Each structure stands twice: as structure tokens, then as C-alpha cells.
N, C-alpha and C positions, 0 to 999 in steps of 0.2 A: 666086404661084400662087393662084388664087381657090378658094373653098370656101363651102360651106353655110354660112349664119350659124347661131349657137348659142353656148351657154356652153362656155368651154374648161375641162376639169377639170385643176385643178393637182396634182401628186404632193404627198403628205402628207410631212413633213420626218420623219426618224428620232426625232425628240423625242415628235412629236406620235402617233407609233404606240407607244413604250414608256410614256409617262405613264399612260393607262389601264392597262395591264397591271401596273405597280407598284402603282397605286392598289387593283387588284382582289386583287394577292397580299396588301398588307397588311389589307385589309378581309376578306379570307377568314380570315386569322389573328387577327384582334380579335374575330371574333364568338364568343359564349360557346360555340357547339356547338365550336369549334376546339380541339383537344387543346393547341395551345399557349398559348392564352388561359385555358384551365383549370390548366395547370402554372403559368403566372406568377401566377395567382390563389391557387393553394395554396403557393407558395413564399413571396408577400408576406405570406399571412395567418400561416404557420407561424414563418417567420424574422424577420418585422416585428412580430408581435402576439403569438402563443401563447408561444413560447420566451422572448421578453424578460419576459413577465409571470408565468411558471412559473418561472424560473431566476435572476432578478436577485439573489435572495437566497442562491443556491447557491453555496458557497464554490469548488467545483473546476468550475464552468460557465464557458465565455466571456461570458456575459452577467452575471456577477457584477460589480455596482457596487461596485467597490473603495472609490472615492473616499467612497462614502456609507456602507457597512456594515463595511469591515475593522476600522476601529479601534473600534467599537461592540461587533462580535462578539468581538474579541481580549480587550477588557475583560470580557466576561461569561463567556467560557472562564476567564481567570485567576482571576476571583472564585469560580467553581465550583470549580476545581481547588484554591484556597485553603482553601475550605470543607470539601472532600472531605479535604484533608491535614490539617486540625485535626482532623476527626472520627476518620480512622485513628489520629492521635496519642493521641486519649483512649482508644480502642479497645485498643492497644497497652499504654498506661500502666495501665489496668485490669487486663489480663492479667499485667502484669508483678509486680503486686502480689499476684495469686491464689496461695494456697499450694498448691492443688491442684493447679496445671498440673504435668504432668510434665515432668523433664528430656528434652531433646531427644533424647540418646542412647538414651534406653531406647526410642524409637519407630524408630531406623534400622535398615534392612534392607539387609544386603549384597547386591551385584548385584541391584539393581531393574529391573525393565523400562523403566524412564524415570527419569532423574534431571534436576531442574530446578535448574540453577545460576543464582543472581542475583549479577550483579557489581554493586558498589556502592563509592561512595567518598563522603566528607564534601564536602557542597556549600558553597562560600562565598556563593554568590547562591541565591536561591530556598530557603532553608533551611526557613522556614515552611510550604512546600508538601508537605514530606515524602513526596517521590515513592516512595521505597522503602517506606513503611509504607502507602501506598496499594495498592502492587504487592503486598505481602504479603498484605494484608487480603484482596484478590482471589483470591490462590492457596488463602488459608485458607478461603474460601467455596467455591471449586471443589473443594477437596479434600473437604471435608464432603460434596459432592452425589455423590461416587464411592461405589461398592458398599464397604460396611466389609469385606467378605471378600476385596477385591481391590483395594487402593489404586491411585489412578491414576499417584502418582508419590512420589519422595522429593524433597524440597527442600533445597536447601543455599545458604546466603548466603556469598558471598566478598567479604571486606572487604578492598579494596584499598588503604585510606587509608594513607598512608606519612608523615604529617604529626605534628607533636606532639599536636594536637588529636584526640582519638577522634571516631569516627564515631556520635554519640549515637543515631542511628535503629537502627544495627545492634545497639548495645547493648540496646535494648528488645528486640529481638526473640531473645535468647538463650534464655531461658526455653520458647520455643516450638519453634525451628530450630536446626540445627547452623550456626553462625557460624564460618568458618575466616579466619584472618589470617596475614601472614608474621610471623616473628619478627624480634627486633630486628636480627640478623645479616642477614637477608634484606632488611630495609628498607633499612639502610646500604649494602648491595651493590648496589642499584638509585638511591640517591639521588646518583647522581654527575650529571654535566652531560647528562643526558638530555633531549632536546625532548619535548614534552607528547605527540607524536603516537606516538614509541617507546616513552614510559612506557605509554601508552595499550594498545599493542599487548602488552608484556610482561606486563602486568597481566592481560589477556585469556589470554595463554598459560598464565599461572600458574593462574587459575583453572579451565581447561581440564584441566591435569596434576592440579591439586590434586583435581578431582571424579572423575576416572578412579583417581587413587592410593587415595583413602578408600573408595570403593564400587564400583568395577568395573561401572559400569551396562551394560545392553544398548544404550542409546540415551539421548543427552543433547540437552536443549534449555538454551540459554545465553541468558538475559534480562539486558539492562541495566536498571538499577534505576528507568527512567523508562518501561519498556514494560508497559504494563497489559494483561494478557491479556482476551481476549473471553469470554463467557458460554459459549461451545462450544469452549473452547481445546483440552481433553483428548480430547473425543470427535473432533474434528478430526485431532489429533496421532495418536491410535490408527488413524484411515482412513488416513492418511498411511504410517503404518508397514506397513500390510497390504498397500501397492501394490507390485508387483515392482519399479519403478523406484526405491525406496528403497534397495534391497540394493546398487546399484551408484553411489550419490550421496556425494559427499564432504561436501556440505551442502545444506541447504533452507532459502532465507530465508523467513522468516515476516511480514516487513514489507517495503514499498516506499513512499517518500513519495507521498501522495496526489496531489499537485500534478504528478507525473510520470507518471501512470498513463494520460495521454491516449493516443488511438491514434496521432496525429501524432507520431512517436518514433522514435528510432533502431532500437528492437528490431525486426527484420523479422516475426517471429511475429504480433506486433500487428497489420502490414497484412493479414496474412492472415486473421486473425480480424476485421477491419474490413469486408472485402470478402465475407466469408462472412455476417456478419450483414446486410450488404446485400442481399444474394441472398434470404436468408431472409425478411427484413422486406418485400422487393418482392413476393416470391410471396405472404405473406400479405395483403398490400395487394391484389393482383391478385384473390385469392379471395374477400375481403370484398367488394372493389367488385362483382364477379359476383353475390355472394349479396343484396347490399342493394340496388344500383342496377339491376340487371336489364339492359334494353336500355340503359339511359344509360351504363353502365359503359365505361371507356375501351377501345378495341380492343387486343387481345392481339397485340402487336409487338414487335420488337428494340428501337425507339427509346423505346417506352413502357415496357418492361422495365428499359432503361439508365437513362433517367431516375428512375425510382422506387428503382434500387439507389443512384444517387448522391443522392437524397433522404434516403433512410434513413441511409446513412452520414454526411451531413452533419449529420442531425438529432442521431446518437448523438455524434458529436464535439463540437458545440457545446453540447449539453446536458451532456454529461460523462460519460466512460467510466467514472469511479467509482461513480456512482451505478447503473449498470447491473450493476458487480460486486457490489452489495451484494444484489443479487437471488440470488447465490448461496449466501446464508446460511441458505436455507432446510433444507439437508441437508448434512452433511459430504461426500458423494459430488458434490456439485456443485461442490465447490472446485477450482480448475484449476491444473496445474503446468505451469510454462514455463521455457525457459531462464533462468539466474540472470542479474540485472542487478547493475551495479557497486556502487550506493549501496543501503543502508546496513546496518549490523549490528546494531540493538537487539533483533532475537530471531532465533535461528539453531537449527535442528534438523541435529544430527549423527548420523545413523542408524549402529547398529553400534559399530563401534570408530573410526569417522572422527574423532573428536576426539582421539585419539591422533595421527593423521596430520596433522590442521591444527595441532595444537600444534607438532610437529616440523618442518613446512614453514614455520609464520609465524615461528619461532625463527630461521630463517636469513634473514629478510628484514629489511631496515633501514627503518623508517618515517620519512618527514620531511614537512614542510607540502606538500601537493599530493600525497600518497603516504600516505594513512593506512591502517589495517587492513583497512578494507572494499576498498580498491582494490588492495592486497597479496593478500587472500584471492582477489579475482577474478580476477588475473593467474595466481595458483598454478595455480587451477582450469583456467584456459585452457590454461596451458603445461606442466603436469604430464600425461605420456601415461596415458592409461586412467582419468583422474579426470572425473567429471561434476559439475555443480552446478546447482542449480534454485531457482525462486522459485515461491512459493505465492500464490495470488489467489483472494479478497480478503484483506486483511491479517489476521492473527490476533492482532495486539497493536494497542492505541493508543497513538502516541507522547505521552506526556503531559507530558514535560520541556520547558517553555519556557526553562529556565535551564540550560547546560551545566554540568558539573563540570571539564572540560578546557578550555574555549576561553572566549573574552572574551563576554560578554552585553551585549545591547543593552539600553538603559535602558528601553524600552517594547517587550516582545517582542509579535510578531504572529503570527496563525496562519499566514500563507503567507511 
């Protein structure tokens, strides 16, 4: 069939129709005015430049360059601890020879508001660091900072050394503090075929019972001999005891290892804290953007809010939750209380007569490798009806012990 002459219009293929559309979509998001491009640039700048530069020497950050700095930082920390130990040794040796120092029994007050019991044993490794003397020197300083009319606490040193060699550091303290020890019969009673974890637990129970028996304190803190109190130790303890939750607590943990303080953790309350921080941080960023950028600020929408929440959460986790917790040290009221964690027991607060309950409950537990006293105590608190246990954040002590008195020690201890 004939027709008029002219060009025949061919239909475009699907590919020729869709290609410009995809190109337009990509170009639309690549433009600097696009929120996607701005978000990508912000993430690249934050996580690829700023955080690596700021956090590569932060021990508890994901950006910490372990291979480059860990050994060096560990050596520096060991050297500083050794120097502090030697200084503490000189301090207590000078006091031990002073004739004007009163006997410890003269200053003991029955039924004190707070008793601090320091559990110690002679160390085979790391003796030159004198951890006990460092801890007691810090406690001595903190006690002098208290009001003279109302002492912060009574202090008791519980020496659980059962071997034939005496604990020389504990002997040095006898002119200043009350030092208690097992008698020969009691030492022989526990010197059977006990594994180190069961012996550690029995030593802890002995110190709990001895402190209550001798002084009947209203509250008790038990420190291990390598738990160095922070400078705000007593004000924070007093604030804790004034809070209502303390009346119903079996114990309050005052220390949790810094490397285990991250948000990405089995403890569910940290996830809630993490999300809450994200929303607070995102709201703050949006308000700052409106105040500083004006019409160039990102539009207020659900996608923008969700991005900023995830952005703040990621910054907090990668930078290190530990460093955010340190901001709470501005005031005792800012310290937070959360459900107890499983590890560890260098510093524990036992409100009221909880120390007697803990001693009785622990006495019935059998500790072995993989089930030490910290795990036993955690399980007891969870499985005993009516008992509650809590943890304090940030830590109220610094764990200075690079060498353990009950476990095998590495040749070169490291901070992590």
C-alpha cells in the first residue's frame, strides 16, 4: 500500500529511555546541594579523617593503633607504676620509724558509718611495685581531706597471706592501720588441697566476716590491694549511700574493665543509652544547623533525623564510650547506676548489713576455674529472690595491678 514519502520514526528501545533517567538520578544525588552528597562527605570527613587523627592513641577507641602504641604505652605505665610504688615504699618506711605515730587501735571507732577493708596477700611477681602501699597512701591522703570532726571512714587491712613468708608491705602499715590476719590454726585449716579460685573466695569471705565482727560498720567497701581509689572516692560513696536504691542492694560494683564498657555489648541497658544519646545528639546537631547555617541547613525530615541519630551513635561507639563516661566525674550526682555486670570485683560496696549476707551466700558456693568469686556473686544475686545488684559508672578505682597474686602472670604485661 503506497503512502506519502518522508522519514519513518522508529520507536526507542527500553534501554535508550531508562539510561537518561538513571543518569539524571545519579547526577541529582552527586550535586553538592543534595542531602545524600552532604551526608556522604560528612561521613568521609568524620570517620576517615577526624576520628582517626583524634583517636589513634586513645586506648579504648576502635581507632587505637595497637601494633604501633600498645607496647610503648604499656612500658610507660609500668615504669610510672614502679616509680609510684617505690615512692610509696619510702613514705611508709619513714612513717614506720616515726615514734610520734599513734597506735592504730587508739583511733578505731566502733560501728563506723563506712568501713573500707583492703584485702591483700604477698605477691610473688611484681613485688617492687608495692601495690598495697600505693593504695594505702592514696587512702591516707583521702582521709586527710575529710572533715576532722566527721571522718570519712575507718580503714582495715585484711592480710590473707597463708604462706611462711610474711607480707612485708602489710607489716609496714601496722603503725598506722589496723591489720588483721588468720592465726596459725586458721591458716592450717585452709591450706589443704584448695584450688586458687576457691582459696581466693574463702579469703574474701574471711575479710567480710572479720570486718563485720570487729567493727559492725553501717556500710562496707572492700578493695583488693591493687584498686587505687580516685580522688572523689569518698564523696561519691556518700552520695551513693544517700540514694534510695542502696537500701535494697546486695552490692554495688565500683569497677568494670574499661575495654568492656562499649555500647556494643550484651548489657541491654547500654543499647537504650546508646539510642538515647543518638537522639539527643541528633536534635542538638539539627538545632545548631538551623542556628549557624540558616537557609543552608538540612531540611527537617525523618530521613535526616534517622541519619543524624545513626551518625552520632557511630561516632560515640567508634570514639570510645569510656571517654564519654569520664565526663560524669564533674559531680558525684552525675555518676550513673546500672544493673550489675558479671566481671570483676576489685572494688565493691556493700550497703547496710549486706556484707554478712554476701559472706553467707558465698560461703556455700564452690569456686573453680571458670567460676571465680565474681561469677559466683553475680549468679547469687540473680538467683536469690529479692536481691538486687548494681554497677557504678564511671569507675571509682583505677586497677593498677599488672601482676596478679593468684594467677599466672605474662612476661610482659600489657594495658589491654
